[in-house]
PDBQT receptor file of N, H, CA, C and O in Angstrom, charges set to zero:
ATOM      1  N   MET A   1      63.524  97.824 137.895  1.00  0.00    +0.000 N 
ATOM      2  CA  MET A   1      62.539  97.592 136.851  1.00  0.00    +0.000 C 
ATOM      3  C   MET A   1      62.597  98.701 135.800  1.00  0.00    +0.000 C 
ATOM      4  O   MET A   1      62.499  98.429 134.603  1.00  0.00    +0.000 OA
ATOM      5  N   ASN A   2      62.752  99.922 136.236  1.00  0.00    +0.000 N 
ATOM      6  H   ASN A   2      62.832 100.143 137.208  1.00  0.00    +0.000 HD
ATOM      7  CA  ASN A   2      62.805 101.055 135.339  1.00  0.00    +0.000 C 
ATOM      8  C   ASN A   2      64.018 100.957 134.418  1.00  0.00    +0.000 C 
ATOM      9  O   ASN A   2      63.914 101.241 133.225  1.00  0.00    +0.000 OA
ATOM     10  N   THR A   3      65.150 100.563 134.957  1.00  0.00    +0.000 N 
ATOM     11  H   THR A   3      65.234 100.332 135.926  1.00  0.00    +0.000 HD
ATOM     12  CA  THR A   3      66.365 100.438 134.162  1.00  0.00    +0.000 C 
ATOM     13  C   THR A   3      66.239  99.302 133.156  1.00  0.00    +0.000 C 
ATOM     14  O   THR A   3      66.680  99.436 132.014  1.00  0.00    +0.000 OA
ATOM     15  N   ILE A   4      65.651  98.203 133.558  1.00  0.00    +0.000 N 
ATOM     16  H   ILE A   4      65.292  98.095 134.485  1.00  0.00    +0.000 HD
ATOM     17  CA  ILE A   4      65.461  97.070 132.646  1.00  0.00    +0.000 C 
ATOM     18  C   ILE A   4      64.540  97.470 131.493  1.00  0.00    +0.000 C 
ATOM     19  O   ILE A   4      64.796  97.107 130.345  1.00  0.00    +0.000 OA
ATOM     20  N   ALA A   5      63.487  98.203 131.784  1.00  0.00    +0.000 N 
ATOM     21  H   ALA A   5      63.280  98.498 132.716  1.00  0.00    +0.000 HD
ATOM     22  CA  ALA A   5      62.567  98.656 130.737  1.00  0.00    +0.000 C 
ATOM     23  C   ALA A   5      63.268  99.589 129.763  1.00  0.00    +0.000 C 
ATOM     24  O   ALA A   5      62.996  99.539 128.563  1.00  0.00    +0.000 OA
ATOM     25  N   LYS A   6      64.158 100.431 130.248  1.00  0.00    +0.000 N 
ATOM     26  H   LYS A   6      64.379 100.472 131.222  1.00  0.00    +0.000 HD
ATOM     27  CA  LYS A   6      64.908 101.328 129.367  1.00  0.00    +0.000 C 
ATOM     28  C   LYS A   6      65.853 100.545 128.462  1.00  0.00    +0.000 C 
ATOM     29  O   LYS A   6      66.002 100.874 127.285  1.00  0.00    +0.000 OA
ATOM     30  N   ILE A   7      66.485  99.524 128.998  1.00  0.00    +0.000 N 
ATOM     31  H   ILE A   7      66.365  99.256 129.954  1.00  0.00    +0.000 HD
ATOM     32  CA  ILE A   7      67.403  98.708 128.199  1.00  0.00    +0.000 C 
ATOM     33  C   ILE A   7      66.634  97.939 127.126  1.00  0.00    +0.000 C 
ATOM     34  O   ILE A   7      67.061  97.886 125.973  1.00  0.00    +0.000 OA
ATOM     35  N   VAL A   8      65.507  97.347 127.501  1.00  0.00    +0.000 N 
ATOM     36  H   VAL A   8      65.160  97.390 128.438  1.00  0.00    +0.000 HD
ATOM     37  CA  VAL A   8      64.681  96.623 126.531  1.00  0.00    +0.000 C 
ATOM     38  C   VAL A   8      64.170  97.580 125.456  1.00  0.00    +0.000 C 
ATOM     39  O   VAL A   8      64.123  97.224 124.279  1.00  0.00    +0.000 OA
ATOM     40  N   SER A   9      63.795  98.773 125.850  1.00  0.00    +0.000 N 
ATOM     41  H   SER A   9      63.833  99.062 126.806  1.00  0.00    +0.000 HD
ATOM     42  CA  SER A   9      63.326  99.777 124.907  1.00  0.00    +0.000 C 
ATOM     43  C   SER A   9      64.429 100.161 123.922  1.00  0.00    +0.000 C 
ATOM     44  O   SER A   9      64.164 100.307 122.728  1.00  0.00    +0.000 OA
ATOM     45  N   LEU A  10      65.639 100.323 124.397  1.00  0.00    +0.000 N 
ATOM     46  H   LEU A  10      65.854 100.204 125.367  1.00  0.00    +0.000 HD
ATOM     47  CA  LEU A  10      66.767 100.669 123.535  1.00  0.00    +0.000 C 
ATOM     48  C   LEU A  10      67.096  99.533 122.568  1.00  0.00    +0.000 C 
ATOM     49  O   LEU A  10      67.378  99.776 121.394  1.00  0.00    +0.000 OA
ATOM     50  N   ILE A  11      67.061  98.303 123.057  1.00  0.00    +0.000 N 
ATOM     51  H   ILE A  11      66.833  98.107 124.011  1.00  0.00    +0.000 HD
ATOM     52  CA  ILE A  11      67.312  97.145 122.191  1.00  0.00    +0.000 C 
ATOM     53  C   ILE A  11      66.225  97.041 121.120  1.00  0.00    +0.000 C 
ATOM     54  O   ILE A  11      66.521  96.757 119.959  1.00  0.00    +0.000 OA
ATOM     55  N   ALA A  12      64.986  97.268 121.502  1.00  0.00    +0.000 N 
ATOM     56  H   ALA A  12      64.746  97.499 122.445  1.00  0.00    +0.000 HD
ATOM     57  CA  ALA A  12      63.887  97.195 120.540  1.00  0.00    +0.000 C 
ATOM     58  C   ALA A  12      64.000  98.298 119.495  1.00  0.00    +0.000 C 
ATOM     59  O   ALA A  12      63.736  98.060 118.317  1.00  0.00    +0.000 OA
ATOM     60  N   LEU A  13      64.384  99.483 119.905  1.00  0.00    +0.000 N 
ATOM     61  H   LEU A  13      64.598  99.676 120.862  1.00  0.00    +0.000 HD
ATOM     62  CA  LEU A  13      64.572 100.576 118.954  1.00  0.00    +0.000 C 
ATOM     63  C   LEU A  13      65.723 100.266 118.006  1.00  0.00    +0.000 C 
ATOM     64  O   LEU A  13      65.660 100.588 116.819  1.00  0.00    +0.000 OA
ATOM     65  N   SER A  14      66.760  99.649 118.524  1.00  0.00    +0.000 N 
ATOM     66  H   SER A  14      66.812  99.388 119.487  1.00  0.00    +0.000 HD
ATOM     67  CA  SER A  14      67.882  99.236 117.674  1.00  0.00    +0.000 C 
ATOM     68  C   SER A  14      67.449  98.159 116.681  1.00  0.00    +0.000 C 
ATOM     69  O   SER A  14      67.949  98.107 115.557  1.00  0.00    +0.000 OA
ATOM     70  N   ALA A  15      66.521  97.303 117.100  1.00  0.00    +0.000 N 
ATOM     71  H   ALA A  15      66.115  97.346 118.012  1.00  0.00    +0.000 HD
ATOM     72  CA  ALA A  15      66.015  96.263 116.210  1.00  0.00    +0.000 C 
ATOM     73  C   ALA A  15      65.199  96.842 115.070  1.00  0.00    +0.000 C 
ATOM     74  O   ALA A  15      64.948  96.160 114.076  1.00  0.00    +0.000 OA
ATOM     75  N   VAL A  16      64.786  98.083 115.202  1.00  0.00    +0.000 N 
ATOM     76  H   VAL A  16      64.990  98.637 116.009  1.00  0.00    +0.000 HD
ATOM     77  CA  VAL A  16      64.076  98.759 114.115  1.00  0.00    +0.000 C 
ATOM     78  C   VAL A  16      65.067  99.479 113.203  1.00  0.00    +0.000 C 
ATOM     79  O   VAL A  16      64.934  99.425 111.980  1.00  0.00    +0.000 OA
ATOM     80  N   ILE A  17      66.044 100.142 113.782  1.00  0.00    +0.000 N 
ATOM     81  H   ILE A  17      66.152 100.185 114.775  1.00  0.00    +0.000 HD
ATOM     82  CA  ILE A  17      66.949 100.991 113.007  1.00  0.00    +0.000 C 
ATOM     83  C   ILE A  17      68.051 100.202 112.306  1.00  0.00    +0.000 C 
ATOM     84  O   ILE A  17      68.305 100.425 111.122  1.00  0.00    +0.000 OA
ATOM     85  N   VAL A  18      68.705  99.293 113.006  1.00  0.00    +0.000 N 
ATOM     86  H   VAL A  18      68.500  99.112 113.968  1.00  0.00    +0.000 HD
ATOM     87  CA  VAL A  18      69.870  98.588 112.460  1.00  0.00    +0.000 C 
ATOM     88  C   VAL A  18      69.532  97.765 111.209  1.00  0.00    +0.000 C 
ATOM     89  O   VAL A  18      70.276  97.849 110.232  1.00  0.00    +0.000 OA
ATOM     90  N   PRO A  19      68.452  96.975 111.189  1.00  0.00    +0.000 N 
ATOM     91  CA  PRO A  19      68.154  96.229 109.960  1.00  0.00    +0.000 C 
ATOM     92  C   PRO A  19      67.905  97.134 108.750  1.00  0.00    +0.000 C 
ATOM     93  O   PRO A  19      68.252  96.778 107.624  1.00  0.00    +0.000 OA
ATOM     94  N   CYS A  20      67.312  98.290 108.983  1.00  0.00    +0.000 N 
ATOM     95  H   CYS A  20      67.030  98.579 109.898  1.00  0.00    +0.000 HD
ATOM     96  CA  CYS A  20      67.097  99.225 107.873  1.00  0.00    +0.000 C 
ATOM     97  C   CYS A  20      68.428  99.692 107.296  1.00  0.00    +0.000 C 
ATOM     98  O   CYS A  20      68.585  99.788 106.079  1.00  0.00    +0.000 OA
ATOM     99  N   LEU A  21      69.370  99.978 108.160  1.00  0.00    +0.000 N 
ATOM    100  H   LEU A  21      69.243  99.900 109.149  1.00  0.00    +0.000 HD
ATOM    101  CA  LEU A  21      70.695 100.386 107.694  1.00  0.00    +0.000 C 
ATOM    102  C   LEU A  21      71.420  99.241 106.993  1.00  0.00    +0.000 C 
ATOM    103  O   LEU A  21      72.111  99.457 105.998  1.00  0.00    +0.000 OA
ATOM    104  N   LEU A  22      71.264  98.028 107.511  1.00  0.00    +0.000 N 
ATOM    105  H   LEU A  22      70.703  97.853 108.320  1.00  0.00    +0.000 HD
ATOM    106  CA  LEU A  22      71.882  96.869 106.869  1.00  0.00    +0.000 C 
ATOM    107  C   LEU A  22      71.270  96.600 105.493  1.00  0.00    +0.000 C 
ATOM    108  O   LEU A  22      71.978  96.209 104.565  1.00  0.00    +0.000 OA
ATOM    109  N   TYR A  23      69.980  96.805 105.360  1.00  0.00    +0.000 N 
ATOM    110  H   TYR A  23      69.405  97.123 106.113  1.00  0.00    +0.000 HD
ATOM    111  CA  TYR A  23      69.334  96.642 104.060  1.00  0.00    +0.000 C 
ATOM    112  C   TYR A  23      69.823  97.708 103.090  1.00  0.00    +0.000 C 
ATOM    113  O   TYR A  23      70.063  97.425 101.916  1.00  0.00    +0.000 OA
ATOM    114  N   PHE A  24      69.968  98.920 103.579  1.00  0.00    +0.000 N 
ATOM    115  H   PHE A  24      69.774  99.149 104.533  1.00  0.00    +0.000 HD
ATOM    116  CA  PHE A  24      70.475 100.007 102.741  1.00  0.00    +0.000 C 
ATOM    117  C   PHE A  24      71.891  99.698 102.257  1.00  0.00    +0.000 C 
ATOM    118  O   PHE A  24      72.265 100.059 101.141  1.00  0.00    +0.000 OA
ATOM    119  N   GLY A  25      72.664  99.035 103.093  1.00  0.00    +0.000 N 
ATOM    120  H   GLY A  25      72.360  98.741 103.999  1.00  0.00    +0.000 HD
ATOM    121  CA  GLY A  25      74.013  98.643 102.712  1.00  0.00    +0.000 C 
ATOM    122  C   GLY A  25      74.071  97.378 101.879  1.00  0.00    +0.000 C 
ATOM    123  O   GLY A  25      75.142  97.019 101.390  1.00  0.00    +0.000 OA
ATOM    124  N   GLY A  26      72.943  96.685 101.701  1.00  0.00    +0.000 N 
ATOM    125  H   GLY A  26      72.073  96.976 102.098  1.00  0.00    +0.000 HD
ATOM    126  CA  GLY A  26      72.888  95.496 100.877  1.00  0.00    +0.000 C 
ATOM    127  C   GLY A  26      73.281  94.219 101.598  1.00  0.00    +0.000 C 
ATOM    128  O   GLY A  26      73.586  93.216 100.952  1.00  0.00    +0.000 OA
ATOM    129  N   THR A  27      73.280  94.237 102.927  1.00  0.00    +0.000 N 
ATOM    130  H   THR A  27      73.032  95.051 103.451  1.00  0.00    +0.000 HD
ATOM    131  CA  THR A  27      73.709  93.079 103.692  1.00  0.00    +0.000 C 
ATOM    132  C   THR A  27      72.601  92.047 103.901  1.00  0.00    +0.000 C 
ATOM    133  O   THR A  27      72.866  90.846 103.849  1.00  0.00    +0.000 OA
ATOM    134  N   ILE A  28      71.372  92.491 104.134  1.00  0.00    +0.000 N 
ATOM    135  H   ILE A  28      71.157  93.467 104.177  1.00  0.00    +0.000 HD
ATOM    136  CA  ILE A  28      70.263  91.565 104.397  1.00  0.00    +0.000 C 
ATOM    137  C   ILE A  28      69.119  91.838 103.430  1.00  0.00    +0.000 C 
ATOM    138  O   ILE A  28      69.069  92.891 102.793  1.00  0.00    +0.000 OA
ATOM    139  N   ASP A  29      68.207  90.885 103.326  1.00  0.00    +0.000 N 
ATOM    140  H   ASP A  29      68.248  90.030 103.843  1.00  0.00    +0.000 HD
ATOM    141  CA  ASP A  29      67.097  91.040 102.388  1.00  0.00    +0.000 C 
ATOM    142  C   ASP A  29      65.902  91.731 103.039  1.00  0.00    +0.000 C 
ATOM    143  O   ASP A  29      65.860  91.916 104.255  1.00  0.00    +0.000 OA
ATOM    144  N   LEU A  30      64.938  92.104 102.210  1.00  0.00    +0.000 N 
ATOM    145  H   LEU A  30      64.972  91.953 101.223  1.00  0.00    +0.000 HD
ATOM    146  CA  LEU A  30      63.798  92.892 102.673  1.00  0.00    +0.000 C 
ATOM    147  C   LEU A  30      62.903  92.134 103.642  1.00  0.00    +0.000 C 
ATOM    148  O   LEU A  30      62.380  92.728 104.585  1.00  0.00    +0.000 OA
ATOM    149  N   ALA A  31      62.718  90.852 103.434  1.00  0.00    +0.000 N 
ATOM    150  H   ALA A  31      63.142  90.370 102.669  1.00  0.00    +0.000 HD
ATOM    151  CA  ALA A  31      61.842  90.074 104.326  1.00  0.00    +0.000 C 
ATOM    152  C   ALA A  31      62.391  90.057 105.753  1.00  0.00    +0.000 C 
ATOM    153  O   ALA A  31      61.629  90.145 106.716  1.00  0.00    +0.000 OA
ATOM    154  N   THR A  32      63.700  89.946 105.885  1.00  0.00    +0.000 N 
ATOM    155  H   THR A  32      64.320  89.875 105.103  1.00  0.00    +0.000 HD
ATOM    156  CA  THR A  32      64.325  89.969 107.213  1.00  0.00    +0.000 C 
ATOM    157  C   THR A  32      64.141  91.324 107.877  1.00  0.00    +0.000 C 
ATOM    158  O   THR A  32      63.894  91.407 109.080  1.00  0.00    +0.000 OA
ATOM    159  N   VAL A  33      64.263  92.378 107.092  1.00  0.00    +0.000 N 
ATOM    160  H   VAL A  33      64.464  92.310 106.115  1.00  0.00    +0.000 HD
ATOM    161  CA  VAL A  33      64.071  93.738 107.633  1.00  0.00    +0.000 C 
ATOM    162  C   VAL A  33      62.647  93.913 108.130  1.00  0.00    +0.000 C 
ATOM    163  O   VAL A  33      62.429  94.474 109.204  1.00  0.00    +0.000 OA
ATOM    164  N   LYS A  34      61.688  93.445 107.369  1.00  0.00    +0.000 N 
ATOM    165  H   LYS A  34      61.866  92.989 106.497  1.00  0.00    +0.000 HD
ATOM    166  CA  LYS A  34      60.284  93.602 107.751  1.00  0.00    +0.000 C 
ATOM    167  C   LYS A  34      59.973  92.882 109.065  1.00  0.00    +0.000 C 
ATOM    168  O   LYS A  34      59.343  93.459 109.952  1.00  0.00    +0.000 OA
ATOM    169  N   TRP A  35      60.409  91.634 109.196  1.00  0.00    +0.000 N 
ATOM    170  H   TRP A  35      60.921  91.165 108.476  1.00  0.00    +0.000 HD
ATOM    171  CA  TRP A  35      60.104  90.873 110.408  1.00  0.00    +0.000 C 
ATOM    172  C   TRP A  35      60.849  91.415 111.618  1.00  0.00    +0.000 C 
ATOM    173  O   TRP A  35      60.291  91.475 112.714  1.00  0.00    +0.000 OA
ATOM    174  N   THR A  36      62.106  91.810 111.432  1.00  0.00    +0.000 N 
ATOM    175  H   THR A  36      62.559  91.762 110.542  1.00  0.00    +0.000 HD
ATOM    176  CA  THR A  36      62.879  92.344 112.555  1.00  0.00    +0.000 C 
ATOM    177  C   THR A  36      62.325  93.696 113.002  1.00  0.00    +0.000 C 
ATOM    178  O   THR A  36      62.224  93.968 114.198  1.00  0.00    +0.000 OA
ATOM    179  N   ALA A  37      61.969  94.536 112.034  1.00  0.00    +0.000 N 
ATOM    180  H   ALA A  37      62.051  94.314 111.063  1.00  0.00    +0.000 HD
ATOM    181  CA  ALA A  37      61.399  95.843 112.375  1.00  0.00    +0.000 C 
ATOM    182  C   ALA A  37      60.036  95.694 113.050  1.00  0.00    +0.000 C 
ATOM    183  O   ALA A  37      59.706  96.458 113.957  1.00  0.00    +0.000 OA
ATOM    184  N   LEU A  38      59.249  94.719 112.616  1.00  0.00    +0.000 N 
ATOM    185  H   LEU A  38      59.516  94.098 111.879  1.00  0.00    +0.000 HD
ATOM    186  CA  LEU A  38      57.954  94.477 113.264  1.00  0.00    +0.000 C 
ATOM    187  C   LEU A  38      58.142  94.040 114.713  1.00  0.00    +0.000 C 
ATOM    188  O   LEU A  38      57.467  94.537 115.615  1.00  0.00    +0.000 OA
ATOM    189  N   ALA A  39      59.061  93.109 114.926  1.00  0.00    +0.000 N 
ATOM    190  H   ALA A  39      59.609  92.705 114.194  1.00  0.00    +0.000 HD
ATOM    191  CA  ALA A  39      59.331  92.646 116.295  1.00  0.00    +0.000 C 
ATOM    192  C   ALA A  39      59.876  93.785 117.158  1.00  0.00    +0.000 C 
ATOM    193  O   ALA A  39      59.503  93.912 118.324  1.00  0.00    +0.000 OA
ATOM    194  N   GLY A  40      60.752  94.607 116.594  1.00  0.00    +0.000 N 
ATOM    195  H   GLY A  40      61.055  94.503 115.646  1.00  0.00    +0.000 HD
ATOM    196  CA  GLY A  40      61.292  95.743 117.330  1.00  0.00    +0.000 C 
ATOM    197  C   GLY A  40      60.225  96.773 117.672  1.00  0.00    +0.000 C 
ATOM    198  O   GLY A  40      60.231  97.345 118.763  1.00  0.00    +0.000 OA
ATOM    199  N   THR A  41      59.319  97.005 116.747  1.00  0.00    +0.000 N 
ATOM    200  H   THR A  41      59.315  96.540 115.861  1.00  0.00    +0.000 HD
ATOM    201  CA  THR A  41      58.236  97.966 116.986  1.00  0.00    +0.000 C 
ATOM    202  C   THR A  41      57.319  97.489 118.104  1.00  0.00    +0.000 C 
ATOM    203  O   THR A  41      56.957  98.261 118.992  1.00  0.00    +0.000 OA
ATOM    204  N   ILE A  42      56.947  96.219 118.058  1.00  0.00    +0.000 N 
ATOM    205  H   ILE A  42      57.241  95.591 117.336  1.00  0.00    +0.000 HD
ATOM    206  CA  ILE A  42      56.089  95.666 119.111  1.00  0.00    +0.000 C 
ATOM    207  C   ILE A  42      56.798  95.724 120.457  1.00  0.00    +0.000 C 
ATOM    208  O   ILE A  42      56.201  96.107 121.463  1.00  0.00    +0.000 OA
ATOM    209  N   GLY A  43      58.068  95.345 120.474  1.00  0.00    +0.000 N 
ATOM    210  H   GLY A  43      58.553  95.034 119.657  1.00  0.00    +0.000 HD
ATOM    211  CA  GLY A  43      58.842  95.406 121.718  1.00  0.00    +0.000 C 
ATOM    212  C   GLY A  43      58.969  96.815 122.251  1.00  0.00    +0.000 C 
ATOM    213  O   GLY A  43      58.903  97.032 123.461  1.00  0.00    +0.000 OA
ATOM    214  N   TRP A  44      59.153  97.779 121.358  1.00  0.00    +0.000 N 
ATOM    215  H   TRP A  44      59.207  97.603 120.375  1.00  0.00    +0.000 HD
ATOM    216  CA  TRP A  44      59.303  99.171 121.797  1.00  0.00    +0.000 C 
ATOM    217  C   TRP A  44      58.000  99.691 122.389  1.00  0.00    +0.000 C 
ATOM    218  O   TRP A  44      58.006 100.360 123.422  1.00  0.00    +0.000 OA
ATOM    219  N   PHE A  45      56.879  99.384 121.735  1.00  0.00    +0.000 N 
ATOM    220  H   PHE A  45      56.873  98.840 120.895  1.00  0.00    +0.000 HD
ATOM    221  CA  PHE A  45      55.594  99.855 122.255  1.00  0.00    +0.000 C 
ATOM    222  C   PHE A  45      55.202  99.171 123.560  1.00  0.00    +0.000 C 
ATOM    223  O   PHE A  45      54.414  99.726 124.326  1.00  0.00    +0.000 OA
ATOM    224  N   LEU A  46      55.727  97.990 123.829  1.00  0.00    +0.000 N 
ATOM    225  H   LEU A  46      56.366  97.539 123.207  1.00  0.00    +0.000 HD
ATOM    226  CA  LEU A  46      55.456  97.327 125.106  1.00  0.00    +0.000 C 
ATOM    227  C   LEU A  46      56.369  97.834 126.220  1.00  0.00    +0.000 C 
ATOM    228  O   LEU A  46      55.931  97.970 127.362  1.00  0.00    +0.000 OA
ATOM    229  N   ALA A  47      57.631  98.114 125.901  1.00  0.00    +0.000 N 
ATOM    230  H   ALA A  47      57.987  98.003 124.973  1.00  0.00    +0.000 HD
ATOM    231  CA  ALA A  47      58.605  98.462 126.935  1.00  0.00    +0.000 C 
ATOM    232  C   ALA A  47      58.624  99.945 127.286  1.00  0.00    +0.000 C 
ATOM    233  O   ALA A  47      58.816 100.295 128.451  1.00  0.00    +0.000 OA
ATOM    234  N   THR A  48      58.431 100.808 126.322  1.00  0.00    +0.000 N 
ATOM    235  H   THR A  48      58.275 100.524 125.377  1.00  0.00    +0.000 HD
ATOM    236  CA  THR A  48      58.602 102.238 126.564  1.00  0.00    +0.000 C 
ATOM    237  C   THR A  48      57.584 102.834 127.541  1.00  0.00    +0.000 C 
ATOM    238  O   THR A  48      57.987 103.633 128.386  1.00  0.00    +0.000 OA
ATOM    239  N   PRO A  49      56.307 102.500 127.480  1.00  0.00    +0.000 N 
ATOM    240  CA  PRO A  49      55.375 103.090 128.452  1.00  0.00    +0.000 C 
ATOM    241  C   PRO A  49      55.693 102.746 129.903  1.00  0.00    +0.000 C 
ATOM    242  O   PRO A  49      55.263 103.456 130.812  1.00  0.00    +0.000 OA
ATOM    243  N   MET A  50      56.439 101.670 130.133  1.00  0.00    +0.000 N 
ATOM    244  H   MET A  50      56.788 101.093 129.394  1.00  0.00    +0.000 HD
ATOM    245  CA  MET A  50      56.780 101.301 131.506  1.00  0.00    +0.000 C 
ATOM    246  C   MET A  50      57.697 102.319 132.173  1.00  0.00    +0.000 C 
ATOM    247  O   MET A  50      57.618 102.525 133.384  1.00  0.00    +0.000 OA
ATOM    248  N   TRP A  51      58.567 102.955 131.392  1.00  0.00    +0.000 N 
ATOM    249  H   TRP A  51      58.631 102.787 130.408  1.00  0.00    +0.000 HD
ATOM    250  CA  TRP A  51      59.484 103.918 132.004  1.00  0.00    +0.000 C 
ATOM    251  C   TRP A  51      59.170 105.363 131.629  1.00  0.00    +0.000 C 
ATOM    252  O   TRP A  51      59.708 106.284 132.244  1.00  0.00    +0.000 OA
ATOM    253  N   MET A  52      58.313 105.582 130.637  1.00  0.00    +0.000 N 
ATOM    254  H   MET A  52      57.876 104.834 130.137  1.00  0.00    +0.000 HD
ATOM    255  CA  MET A  52      57.974 106.947 130.249  1.00  0.00    +0.000 C 
ATOM    256  C   MET A  52      56.647 107.423 130.826  1.00  0.00    +0.000 C 
ATOM    257  O   MET A  52      56.206 108.531 130.519  1.00  0.00    +0.000 OA
ATOM    258  N   SER A  53      56.012 106.617 131.647  1.00  0.00    +0.000 N 
ATOM    259  H   SER A  53      56.371 105.718 131.897  1.00  0.00    +0.000 HD
ATOM    260  CA  SER A  53      54.729 107.031 132.189  1.00  0.00    +0.000 C 
ATOM    261  C   SER A  53      54.923 108.233 133.105  1.00  0.00    +0.000 C 
ATOM    262  O   SER A  53      56.008 108.463 133.639  1.00  0.00    +0.000 OA
ATOM    263  N   ARG A  54      53.876 108.970 133.267  1.00  0.00    +0.000 N 
ATOM    264  H   ARG A  54      52.995 108.783 132.833  1.00  0.00    +0.000 HD
ATOM    265  CA  ARG A  54      53.951 110.193 134.076  1.00  0.00    +0.000 C 
ATOM    266  C   ARG A  54      53.046 110.066 135.294  1.00  0.00    +0.000 C 
ATOM    267  O   ARG A  54      52.108 109.270 135.321  1.00  0.00    +0.000 OA
ATOM    268  N   GLU A  55      53.349 110.852 136.271  1.00  0.00    +0.000 N 
ATOM    269  H   GLU A  55      54.112 111.499 136.249  1.00  0.00    +0.000 HD
ATOM    270  CA  GLU A  55      52.528 110.891 137.481  1.00  0.00    +0.000 C 
ATOM    271  C   GLU A  55      51.265 111.702 137.196  1.00  0.00    +0.000 C 
ATOM    272  O   GLU A  55      51.337 112.797 136.639  1.00  0.00    +0.000 OA
ATOM    273  N   LEU A  56      50.125 111.167 137.577  1.00  0.00    +0.000 N 
ATOM    274  H   LEU A  56      50.067 110.278 138.030  1.00  0.00    +0.000 HD
ATOM    275  CA  LEU A  56      48.881 111.906 137.424  1.00  0.00    +0.000 C 
ATOM    276  C   LEU A  56      48.720 112.911 138.550  1.00  0.00    +0.000 C 
ATOM    277  O   LEU A  56      49.170 112.664 139.669  1.00  0.00    +0.000 OA
ATOM    278  N   PRO A  57      48.083 114.047 138.268  1.00  0.00    +0.000 N 
ATOM    279  CA  PRO A  57      47.838 115.013 139.344  1.00  0.00    +0.000 C 
ATOM    280  C   PRO A  57      46.967 114.399 140.431  1.00  0.00    +0.000 C 
ATOM    281  O   PRO A  57      46.264 113.416 140.198  1.00  0.00    +0.000 OA
ATOM    282  N   LYS A  58      47.021 114.993 141.628  1.00  0.00    +0.000 N 
ATOM    283  H   LYS A  58      47.592 115.792 141.818  1.00  0.00    +0.000 HD
ATOM    284  CA  LYS A  58      46.292 114.445 142.773  1.00  0.00    +0.000 C 
ATOM    285  C   LYS A  58      44.782 114.471 142.583  1.00  0.00    +0.000 C 
ATOM    286  O   LYS A  58      44.083 113.617 143.128  1.00  0.00    +0.000 OA
ATOM    287  N   ASP A  59      44.268 115.424 141.829  1.00  0.00    +0.000 N 
ATOM    288  H   ASP A  59      44.836 116.118 141.386  1.00  0.00    +0.000 HD
ATOM    289  CA  ASP A  59      42.830 115.509 141.650  1.00  0.00    +0.000 C 
ATOM    290  C   ASP A  59      42.322 114.731 140.427  1.00  0.00    +0.000 C 
ATOM    291  O   ASP A  59      41.158 114.870 140.050  1.00  0.00    +0.000 OA
ATOM    292  N   ALA A  60      43.167 113.931 139.818  1.00  0.00    +0.000 N 
ATOM    293  H   ALA A  60      44.112 113.819 140.124  1.00  0.00    +0.000 HD
ATOM    294  CA  ALA A  60      42.762 113.202 138.618  1.00  0.00    +0.000 C 
ATOM    295  C   ALA A  60      41.662 112.188 138.902  1.00  0.00    +0.000 C 
ATOM    296  O   ALA A  60      40.874 111.881 138.008  1.00  0.00    +0.000 OA
ATOM    297  N   ALA A  61      41.585 111.660 140.123  1.00  0.00    +0.000 N 
ATOM    298  H   ALA A  61      42.225 111.909 140.849  1.00  0.00    +0.000 HD
ATOM    299  CA  ALA A  61      40.548 110.685 140.456  1.00  0.00    +0.000 C 
ATOM    300  C   ALA A  61      39.174 111.337 140.506  1.00  0.00    +0.000 C 
ATOM    301  O   ALA A  61      38.159 110.657 140.348  1.00  0.00    +0.000 OA
ATOM    302  N   GLU A  62      39.133 112.631 140.720  1.00  0.00    +0.000 N 
ATOM    303  H   GLU A  62      39.957 113.182 140.849  1.00  0.00    +0.000 HD
ATOM    304  CA  GLU A  62      37.860 113.331 140.835  1.00  0.00    +0.000 C 
ATOM    305  C   GLU A  62      37.365 113.863 139.489  1.00  0.00    +0.000 C 
ATOM    306  O   GLU A  62      36.212 114.283 139.383  1.00  0.00    +0.000 OA
ATOM    307  N   VAL A  63      38.198 113.853 138.482  1.00  0.00    +0.000 N 
ATOM    308  H   VAL A  63      39.134 113.511 138.568  1.00  0.00    +0.000 HD
ATOM    309  CA  VAL A  63      37.818 114.399 137.178  1.00  0.00    +0.000 C 
ATOM    310  C   VAL A  63      37.256 113.279 136.321  1.00  0.00    +0.000 C 
ATOM    311  O   VAL A  63      37.858 112.213 136.194  1.00  0.00    +0.000 OA
ATOM    312  N   GLU A  64      36.087 113.537 135.732  1.00  0.00    +0.000 N 
ATOM    313  H   GLU A  64      35.598 114.403 135.835  1.00  0.00    +0.000 HD
ATOM    314  CA  GLU A  64      35.464 112.554 134.859  1.00  0.00    +0.000 C 
ATOM    315  C   GLU A  64      35.683 112.969 133.413  1.00  0.00    +0.000 C 
ATOM    316  O   GLU A  64      35.404 114.104 133.027  1.00  0.00    +0.000 OA
ATOM    317  N   ILE A  65      36.193 112.022 132.615  1.00  0.00    +0.000 N 
ATOM    318  H   ILE A  65      36.420 111.101 132.929  1.00  0.00    +0.000 HD
ATOM    319  CA  ILE A  65      36.480 112.347 131.212  1.00  0.00    +0.000 C 
ATOM    320  C   ILE A  65      35.463 111.656 130.325  1.00  0.00    +0.000 C 
ATOM    321  O   ILE A  65      35.517 111.792 129.103  1.00  0.00    +0.000 OA
TER     322      ILE A  65
């Protein structure tokens, strides 16, 4: 599961970066860049916390925030 989340996260990050570079090169139009970057951003924010989460300290259940 951790490896799959990392792969999805990398693909989503690529979906943000690659269209911007293609637009800079004049290959695709701005509307395509906006929608692809939006989808990549949403995908990245959904996938990345799955593998970047951290272990909470043992006494975290006793601390009230």
